[in-house]
N, C-alpha and C positions, 0 to 999 in steps of 0.2 A: 661129166660130173657137173651138176648145176650147184653152184655155191651162192647162197643168198644171205644177206643180213636182214633180220626182222627185229621188230621192237627195239630199234636202234635209238639210243639217246646220246647226243654229243653234248658235253658240258663245257661250253666255251670258256667260262670264267676259271675253270681248273686246268685248261689246256695251256701248257707252258712250252715244252719242247716238241710235243706231238699232240694229237687229238686225245682228249680224255673222253672215254665213251664206255657204254655198256651195250650189249646186243646179243640176240640169239643168232647162232650160226646154223643155218639149215643147209643140208646137202641132199640133193635129189629128193626134195620134198619132205625130209625128215629132220627133226631137231637133232643136231650132232654135238654142238658145244655151246656153252655160255662163254661169251668173249668179253674182255674188258681191257682197258688201259688207263692208268692213273694220270697220263698226260705229262709226266715228268721225264720222258726220255727212255724209259725202260721198255722191255719187250712186252708184247701183248700177253694176257693171261687167258688160257683156254681151259675150261673145265669140261671134260668129256661127259656127255649125258646120253650119247647114242652108242652104236656098236663100232663105228669107224674111228680109227685112231688118227692123231695128228701125223704120225709117220706115214700112214697109208695115203692120206691126202697129199702130203708132200711128194711122195713117190709118183702119184698120179699126175700132179701138177708138173713135175720135172719132165715127165714123158709126154705131156700133152699141151703145155703152154710154153711159148717162147719167153726169153728174158725180155723185160719191157723197161723203157725209160720212165722214171718217176722223179720229178723235181730235180732234174739234171744228172741223175745217176741211173745206171742200168741195174735192175734188180732181178736176181734169179727167181724162178717161180717156186714159191713156198706158200704155205697157208698164211703166214704173217704178212707177206707181201701182197697176197691176193686180198686179204682183209683191208690192208692199207689202201689199195686201189678202190675198193668198194666204199670205204669211209670217205676218201677223197671225192669220189664221184657223188656221194650223197651230199657232202658239204657244197660242192659246186652246183648241184641241182637246186639246193636250197637258196644259194646266192642268186642263181638265175631267176628263180621264182620271185625273189624280192625285187629284182630289176624289172620284172614284168609288170609290177604295180605302177611304174612310172614311164614305161617304154613299151614300144612294139619291137620285138626281136625277131629277126628272120634268118633263115639259112638260104643263101644265094650263091650258087656255083661253088659250093663247098666252103663258104666263108660265113661268119656270123656278122650281122649288121644290127645296129641299135638305132631306133628312131624315137627320140624323146617325145612324150605326149604334149608337153608345154601347155597344160590345162585344157587340151583338146580331148574330146571323147575318144576312147580306144577305137570304137567302130569307125569313126571318121578317118582316123589315121590309117587303119587297115584298108578302108575303101580307097583312099588316095594311093596307097602303095599298090593295091591290086590293079588299079587302072593302068599303071605303068608296067607292072611286073606280075602278070596273072599266074605264072607257074611257080612262084617261090613258096617255100614253106614258112608259115607264120607261127612261131612258137606259142604265141598267146592263144592259138586255136588247137594246139596239139596236146595229146596226153603225154605222160611221162617219157615214152620212148622218143619223142621229139626232143625233149630236154636232154635225155641221155645222149642222143646223137650230137646235139650242140656241145655238150661237155667234152665228148671225144674229139670233136673238131677243134675246140679251144685248146685242149691239152696237146693235140698234135701240132697246132700252130705255135704254142708256147715252147714246145720241145725243139722246134726248128730254130728258135732264136737263142737257145741256151748253149 
């Protein structure tokens, strides 16, 4: 089951205890729910617009996904927790994109490294890095899947320290 968020809008200034957002929730390529949270600590709201129910998604997730750590606690696989992972991933990817404006970011041996530009052209910094480390992945040159890999590495590293 492929679960995706589309047309996602995170409203930072309304996010207090959790992310305030609205999104379409697509399952296996079909619109299934309109999802939202007011950002004040309550549960997500799902309005079913497709044929699959929240209970059916929860049953599938419990059978096919392991419990995962999330911000220091282990969460059972449910639709709400799956959406929390997706929202968190989207926020972290957006943060990485902002950091890419003033840095070159790489994945080297399973770790994330940041090289500040310091008013140097991005191409010059990338060329200097490539001369010493030709095989590394440079996130400034990768599509979203590279950013997604970086977010997973960062979340794994941070969970090791919690």
